[in-house]
LOGU-412888 format. One line per 4 residues: number of its first residue (from 1); their letters; for each residue y, x, z of N, C-alpha, C. Coordinates in steps of 0.2 Angstrom, whole numbers, always signed. Example, Ala and Ser with C-alpha at 12.3 -4.5 7.8 and 13.67 -1.06 7.14 Angstrom:
BEGIN
1	AS	-28 +66 +39 -22 +62 +39 -16 +66 +39; -11 +64 +35 -5 +68 +36 +0 +64 +39
END
This chain:
BEGIN
1	XXXX	-98 +136 +139 -101 +131 +134 -95 +126 +132; -95 +124 +126 -90 +120 +124 -91 +113 +126; -86 +109 +127 -87 +102 +129 -90 +98 +123; -94 +93 +125 -97 +89 +120 -92 +83 +118
5	XXXX	-92 +80 +112 -88 +74 +111 -90 +68 +115; -86 +64 +117 -87 +58 +121 -91 +60 +127; -89 +65 +131 -92 +67 +137 -90 +63 +143; -85 +58 +142 -82 +54 +147 -77 +57 +151
9	XXXX	-74 +63 +149 -69 +66 +153 -62 +65 +149; -62 +61 +144 -55 +60 +141 -54 +65 +136; -47 +64 +134 -45 +69 +128 -44 +76 +131; -44 +80 +126 -44 +87 +127 -37 +90 +127
13	XXXX	-32 +86 +124 -26 +89 +123 -22 +86 +117; -17 +89 +115 -13 +87 +109 -8 +81 +111; -5 +78 +106 -1 +73 +107 -4 +66 +110; +0 +63 +114 -3 +56 +117 -3 +51 +111
17	XXXX	-8 +47 +111 -8 +42 +106 -2 +38 +105; +0 +37 +98 +7 +34 +97 +13 +38 +96; +12 +45 +98 +18 +49 +98 +19 +51 +91; +25 +50 +88 +26 +52 +81 +26 +59 +80
21	XXXX	+24 +61 +74 +24 +68 +72 +31 +70 +70; +34 +75 +74 +41 +77 +73 +43 +80 +66; +38 +84 +63 +39 +87 +57 +39 +81 +51; +35 +77 +52 +35 +71 +47 +41 +67 +47
25	XXXX	+43 +65 +53 +49 +61 +54 +55 +65 +51; +56 +71 +53 +62 +75 +50 +62 +76 +43; +56 +77 +40 +55 +78 +33 +57 +71 +29; +54 +66 +32 +56 +59 +29 +64 +58 +29
29	XXXX	+67 +59 +34 +74 +59 +35 +78 +63 +30; +75 +69 +29 +78 +74 +25 +78 +71 +17; +72 +69 +15 +71 +67 +9 +75 +60 +7; +75 +56 +12 +79 +50 +12 +87 +51 +11
33	XXXX	+89 +56 +14 +96 +58 +14 +97 +61 +7; +93 +65 +4 +94 +68 -2 +94 +63 -8; +90 +58 -7 +90 +52 -12 +96 +48 -11; +98 +47 -5 +104 +43 -4 +110 +46 -7
37	XXXX	+111 +53 -6 +117 +56 -9 +117 +57 -16; +111 +56 -19 +110 +58 -27 +108 +51 -31; +110 +46 -28 +108 +39 -32 +111 +39 -39; +117 +40 -39 +120 +40 -46 +117 +45 -51
41	XXXX	+116 +51 -49 +113 +56 -53 +106 +54 -55; +102 +51 -50 +96 +49 -52 +96 +44 -57; +101 +39 -57 +101 +34 -62 +103 +37 -69; +108 +42 -69 +110 +45 -75 +104 +48 -78
45	XXXX	+100 +52 -74 +94 +56 -76 +89 +51 -79; +88 +45 -76 +83 +41 -78 +85 +38 -85; +91 +36 -86 +94 +34 -93 +92 +38 -98; +92 +45 -97 +92 +50 -102 +84 +50 -104
49	XXXX	+80 +49 -100 +73 +49 -101 +70 +44 -107; +65 +46 -110 +61 +41 -114 +58 +36 -110; +57 +30 -113 +55 +24 -109 +48 +26 -106; +44 +29 -109 +37 +31 -106 +38 +35 -100
53	XXXX	+43 +40 -100 +44 +45 -95 +48 +42 -89; +52 +37 -91 +56 +33 -86 +51 +29 -82; +47 +26 -85 +42 +21 -81 +38 +26 -77; +36 +31 -79 +32 +36 -75 +35 +38 -69
57	XXXX	+42 +40 -69 +45 +42 -64 +46 +36 -59; +48 +30 -62 +49 +24 -57 +42 +23 -54; +37 +23 -57 +30 +22 -54 +29 +27 -48; +31 +33 -49 +30 +38 -44 +35 +36 -38
61	XXXX	+41 +34 -39 +45 +32 -34 +42 +26 -30; +39 +21 -33 +36 +15 -30 +31 +17 -25; +27 +23 -27 +22 +25 -22 +25 +26 -15; +31 +28 -15 +34 +29 -8 +38 +24 -5
65	XXXX	+39 +18 -9 +43 +13 -6 +39 +6 -5; +33 +5 -9 +29 -1 -8 +23 +1 -5; +20 -3 -1 +14 -2 +2 +8 -3 -3; +3 +1 -3 -2 +0 -8 -6 -6 -6
69	XXXX	-8 -9 -12 -13 -15 -11 -20 -13 -9; -23 -17 -4 -30 -15 -3 -34 -22 -5; -40 -20 -7 -44 -26 -9 -46 -29 -2; -47 -36 -3 -49 -40 +2 -56 -43 +1
73	XXXX	-61 -42 +5 -67 -45 +4 -68 -52 +7; -70 -57 +4 -71 -63 +7 -78 -66 +6; -80 -70 +10 -87 -72 +10 -87 -80 +10; -90 -83 +5 -90 -90 +5 -97 -93 +6
77	XXXX	-98 -96 +11 -105 -99 +12 -105 -106 +9; -107 -107 +2 -107 -113 -1 -111 -118 +2; -117 -116 +5 -122 -121 +7 -119 -124 +14; -114 -122 +17 -111 -125 +22 -105 -129 +21
81	XXXX	-103 -130 +14 -97 -134 +12 -100 -141 +10; -96 -146 +10 -97 -152 +8 -96 -152 +0; -99 -157 -3 -99 -157 -11 -91 -157 -13; -87 -161 -9 -80 -162 -11 -77 -155 -10
85	XXXX	-78 -151 -5 -75 -144 -4 -78 -139 -9; -84 -140 -12 -86 -135 -17 -82 -137 -23; -81 -143 -25 -78 -145 -31 -70 -143 -30; -67 -144 -24 -60 -141 -23 -60 -134 -24
89	XXXX	-65 -130 -22 -64 -123 -23 -65 -121 -30; -70 -124 -34 -71 -123 -41 -65 -124 -45; -61 -130 -43 -55 -132 -47 -50 -126 -46; -49 -124 -40 -44 -119 -38 -45 -113 -42
93	XXXX	-52 -111 -42 -54 -104 -46 -52 -105 -53; -54 -111 -56 -53 -112 -63 -45 -112 -65; -41 -115 -60 -34 -115 -61 -31 -108 -61; -34 -104 -56 -31 -97 -56 -33 -93 -62
97	XXXX	-39 -94 -64 -41 -90 -70 -37 -92 -76; -35 -99 -77 -31 -101 -83 -24 -98 -82; -22 -98 -76 -15 -95 -75 -15 -87 -77; -20 -84 -75 -21 -77 -76 -21 -75 -83
101	XXXX	-25 -80 -87 -25 -79 -94 -19 -80 -98; -15 -85 -95 -8 -86 -98 -3 -81 -97; -4 -77 -92 +1 -72 -90 +0 -66 -94; -7 -65 -96 -8 -59 -100 -7 -60 -107
END
């Protein structure tokens, strides 16, 4: 009979927690090396592309260099704030909305 999950006897095998995947590490190194060795050619190739295509390629590169933003959920219990704190929060929100509309 197969072992049940969470039977209290620990892990069944595999890598220990925190051990890096060797294939992923070597593949990342390989890709980084290719990019490093071909930077000038990549720049030349990007210059030849139309603006729309160039932006598409740059956006694809960014997926691998910049961390993706995650939404943050916040909860504000207004009934626990003083009147002064509520006015301060409202003012800050209005200022942010005005700044956002100016940027766009």
